[in-house]
C-alpha positions as CSV (number, residue, x, y, z in Angstrom):
1,M,0.0,0.0,0.0
2,S,1.3,3.5,-0.9
3,I,1.2,6.3,1.6
4,S,-0.6,8.4,-1.1
5,N,-3.6,6.1,-0.6
6,F,-4.1,7.4,3.0
7,S,-6.6,10.2,3.7
8,Y,-5.4,13.3,5.3
9,C,-7.2,12.3,8.5
10,N,-5.3,9.0,8.6
11,L,-2.0,10.8,8.0
12,I,-2.7,13.2,10.8
13,G,-3.6,10.4,13.1
14,L,-0.5,8.4,12.1
15,A,1.8,11.4,12.7
16,S,0.3,12.1,16.1
17,S,0.5,8.5,17.2
18,L,4.1,8.3,16.1
19,A,5.1,11.5,17.8
20,I,3.6,10.3,21.1
21,L,5.3,6.9,20.8
22,I,8.7,8.4,20.0
23,A,8.5,11.1,22.7
24,Q,7.4,8.9,25.6
25,D,10.8,8.1,27.1
26,L,12.8,11.1,25.8
27,S,13.8,14.3,27.6
28,N,12.6,17.7,26.3
29,E,16.0,18.4,24.9
30,D,16.0,15.1,22.9
31,I,12.5,15.8,21.7
32,G,13.6,19.2,20.5
33,I,16.6,17.8,18.6
34,L,14.4,15.2,17.0
35,S,11.8,17.7,16.0
36,A,14.5,19.9,14.4
37,F,15.9,16.8,12.6
38,F,12.5,15.8,11.2
39,S,11.7,19.3,10.1
40,A,15.0,19.4,8.2
41,L,14.2,16.0,6.7
42,G,10.8,17.2,5.6
43,D,12.3,20.4,4.1
44,N,14.8,18.4,2.1
45,L,12.2,16.0,0.8
46,A,10.2,19.0,-0.3
47,I,13.2,20.4,-2.1
48,I,13.8,17.1,-3.8
49,T,10.2,16.9,-4.9
50,A,10.2,20.5,-6.3
51,T,13.4,19.9,-8.3
52,P,13.0,18.6,-11.8
53,L,14.5,15.1,-12.2
54,N,16.8,16.2,-15.0
55,S,18.1,19.4,-13.4
56,T,21.5,17.8,-12.5
57,Q,21.8,16.4,-16.0
58,N,21.2,19.8,-17.6
59,S,23.8,21.5,-15.4
60,T,26.5,18.9,-16.1
61,S,25.8,18.7,-19.8
62,S,26.0,22.4,-20.4
63,S,29.5,22.6,-19.0
């Protein structure tokens, strides 16, 4: 099953459940570090998605 088959309600529930499970035995400092890490991960995934697949090929072939 693909994650794109989930409804937005299911994705929100999944994210909330995972956050609660991950945070249970962690300190506030560790939770802060993980939240920053996952934000950076999400930002990088968004950049990859927004970048055309052949952009690296175009920049190397024009040199």
